[in-house]
C-alpha positions in Angstrom: 25.8 32.3 -16.8 23.9 29.3 -18.3 22.3 26.7 -16.2 23.7 23.2 -16.1 22.2 20.7 -18.4 20.8 18.7 -15.5 19.1 21.7 -13.9 16.1 21.6 -16.2 15.6 17.8 -16.2 13.2 16.3 -13.7 14.7 13.9 -11.2 14.8 10.3 -12.3 12.4 8.1 -10.3 13.8 5.0 -8.7 13.2 1.9 -10.8 11.0 -0.7 -9.0 12.5 -4.1 -9.4 9.9 -5.9 -7.3 6.5 -5.0 -6.0 3.8 -6.9 -4.2 0.8 -6.2 -2.0 0.0 -8.6 0.8 -3.7 -8.6 0.4 -6.1 -11.2 1.8 -7.3 -14.1 -0.3 -10.8 -14.0 -1.7 -12.1 -16.8 0.6 -11.0 -14.9 3.7 -13.1 -11.9 2.5 -16.1 -14.2 2.0 -15.8 -15.8 5.4 -15.4 -12.5 7.2 -18.3 -10.8 5.4 -20.5 -13.8 6.0 -19.6 -13.8 9.7 -20.4 -10.0 9.9 -23.7 -10.6 8.2 -24.5 -13.4 10.6 -23.7 -11.2 13.6 -25.8 -8.4 12.1 -28.7 -10.9 11.7 -28.3 -12.0 15.3 -28.6 -8.4 16.5 -31.6 -7.8 14.2 -33.5 -10.9 15.2 -36.7 -9.7 13.5 -36.9 -6.4 15.2 -38.3 -3.4 13.4 -37.1 0.2 13.2 -33.5 1.1 13.6 -32.5 -2.4 14.8 -33.6 -3.8 11.4 -31.0 -2.0 9.3 -28.4 -0.5 11.6 -26.4 -3.7 12.3 -26.1 -4.3 8.6 -25.2 -0.7 7.8 -22.5 -0.6 10.4 -21.0 -4.1 10.6 -20.6 -4.9 6.9 -18.8 -1.7 6.0 -16.6 -1.9 9.1 -15.7 -5.5 8.3 -14.8 -4.5 4.7 -12.7 -1.6 5.9 -10.9 -3.8 8.4 -10.2 -6.5 5.8 -8.8 -3.8 3.4 -6.6 -2.4 6.2 -5.2 -5.9 6.9 -4.2 -6.3 3.3 -2.8 -2.8 2.7 0.9 -3.7 3.3 3.1 -3.3 0.2 6.5 -4.8 -0.3 8.8 -3.3 -3.0 12.4 -3.2 -4.0 13.7 -0.1 -5.7 17.2 0.6 -7.0 18.4 1.6 -3.5 15.8 0.5 -0.9 13.6 -2.3 0.4 10.2 -0.8 1.2 7.9 -2.7 3.5 4.8 -0.7 4.3 6.2 2.6 5.8 9.6 1.1 6.6 12.6 1.7 4.4 15.9 -0.2 4.4 18.7 1.0 2.2 20.1 -2.1 0.4 23.7 -1.1 1.1 23.1 -2.4 4.7 21.9 -5.8 3.5 24.4 -8.6 4.2 22.3 -11.5 3.0 18.7 -12.5 2.1 17.3 -15.9 2.9 14.1 -17.1 1.3 11.9 -18.9 3.9 9.2 -21.5 3.5 6.6 -22.2 6.2 9.0 -24.3 8.3 11.8 -21.8 8.0 9.5 -18.9 8.9 8.3 -20.8 12.0 11.9 -21.5 13.1 12.9 -17.8 12.7 9.8 -16.5 14.4 9.4 -19.3 16.9 10.5 -19.7 20.5 14.1 -18.6 20.0 13.2 -15.5 17.9 15.3 -12.4 18.4 13.2 -9.7 20.1 15.1 -6.9 18.2 14.1 -8.3 14.8 11.9 -6.2 12.5 8.9 -8.4 11.5 6.1 -7.8 9.1 4.3 -11.2 9.1 0.9 -12.0 7.6 -0.4 -15.5 8.5 -2.3 -15.9 5.2 1.0 -15.6 3.3 3.0 -18.8 3.5 6.4 -17.6 2.4 8.8 -15.0 3.8 12.4 -13.7 3.5 14.9 -13.1 6.2 17.0 -10.0 5.4 20.2 -10.1 7.5 21.6 -6.6 8.2 25.2 -5.3 8.2 24.9 -2.0 10.0 26.9 -1.6 13.2 24.8 1.4 14.2 21.5 -0.5 14.1 20.6 -2.9 16.9 18.2 -4.7 14.5 19.9 -8.0 13.5 17.5 -8.8 10.7 14.1 -8.3 9.0 11.5 -11.0 8.4 9.0 -10.0 5.7 6.1 -12.1 4.5 6.0 -12.5 0.7 4.2 -14.8 -1.7 7.4 -15.0 -3.9 10.4 -15.4 -1.5 12.9 -16.4 -4.1 12.0 -13.5 -6.4 12.1 -10.9 -3.5 15.5 -12.3 -2.3 16.9 -12.0 -5.8 15.6 -8.5 -6.3 17.1 -7.3 -3.0 20.5 -9.0 -3.7 20.5 -7.6 -7.2 19.8 -4.1 -6.0 22.5 -4.5 -3.3 25.1 -5.7 -5.7 24.3 -2.9 -8.2 24.7 -0.2 -5.5 27.8 -1.7 -3.8 30.3 -0.6 -6.5 29.0 3.0 -6.3 29.2 3.0 -2.5 32.8 1.6 -2.6 33.9 4.2 -5.2 32.4 7.0 -3.1 34.3 5.7 -0.1 37.6 5.8 -2.1 38.0 2.1 -2.8 39.0 1.4 -6.4 36.4 -1.0 -7.7 
């Protein structure tokens, strides 16, 4: 018995149509590190011994790690999923994607915001997208995701959804 031709081929990795990291701007790093250095100098205040170097050795690295942690979120669109940090949304459940500017994001996340919405919002990123879901089994009505390029992200999600819909329809028995 010979193995099938696909048995010896490695699995094909999903193509990434869009990828972005929501890192902090350089000026926010500068301000935060200067504030940490100022706080360390306040603790030091001309003392000798451990108080001379310990505040700088602790506060500056902790600030850098905290800033890196705040900017670690990645947003990506593959052939079949929208990936936001650790969350994964199969694009077959996407009904629509709306690019949002600052005013639109404020409206969606404002006083009348839906408490069941999934939100990954970074205040230093001005744009966002609202991903409206079409999954009756999921109580989440939509996702709001910060992005520097809302139109490009919306296009990538909709393109991935439209590419997968005929395959899903054929699998369900609908002639496409």
